[in-house]
N, C-alpha and C positions, 0 to 999 in steps of 0.2 A: 616122374622122368624128365619133365620140363624144368624142374628146379636147377638143373645144371647149366642152363643157358642164360645168358644176359639179354639176348635178343633173338627174335625168330622172323624170318621172312618166308611167306608162302607164296607160291606161284601157281596160278591156274589159268586155263584157257576159257573160262567161263567169265560172264559179267560180273563185276564187283558188286557186293551188296545185295546179292539175289539168293541167298541162302546156301552158298556154297562153302568151301573150306575157309574162306575169310570169315564168314559168320560163325562157324563152328569153333575156330580157334580165338576170335574175339570173345565169344560168349564163355568159352572155357577159362580164359585168362581173367575176364571180368568176375566171374563167379568166384574164383579163388583170390581175387583181390592181389593179382599177381603184379610184380614190379618189372616183369619181362617186357622189354620193348618189342612191338609187333608192327610189321609193315606187311601189306598184301600187294602182290603185283598181278593184275589180271586185265581182261579186255574191258575197256571203258563202256559205259551204257550207251552205245551208238552203233549204228549199222553203217557199213561201207558198202555201197552198191557197185562193187567192181569184182572181176573174177580174176583170180591169180593162184600160183602154186602156194602151198602151205607157207613156205618161208617168206614169200612176198606179203601175204595177208598178215603173218605175225610182225613183220617189219612195219606195214601200215598201222596196225594196232598198237605199236611200240611194245611188243612182247617177244621181240627177237632178242637174241644173245647180247648184242651191243646195247640195246635199250635197257635190258634187265641190269646189266653191269652198271650202267650210268645211273639208273635209279637207285640201286643198293648202295653205290658209293655216295650219292647225294644224300640219301636217308642216314647213313652212318655219320655223315658230317653235321647234318641238320635234322636230327630226328624230330618228328611231329607228333609224338605220343603213340598211342595204340592205334 
C-alpha cells in the first residue's frame, strides 16, 4: 500500500523515539528497504512545566498547525533521510 508514495510524514502528540508511530513506520520502511522518504513530527523529549489550553501547549511544543506546516515545508526542501 505504501509503495504508491514518495514521502510520508507522520504526526503524533507523543514523545519522538519512544516506541510510537514514528518507530513503527521507521521499522516498517527499514525492513522493506524502502526508498520512501519519512519524517516524523511529534513532541520533543522534554517537559514544559506550565499550564495552558491544548492549543497553547501544542504551540509551546511546536506541534501546532503553523509549526507543522513550517516543518513539512522545510523538510520537503531539505530532506534529511528517513
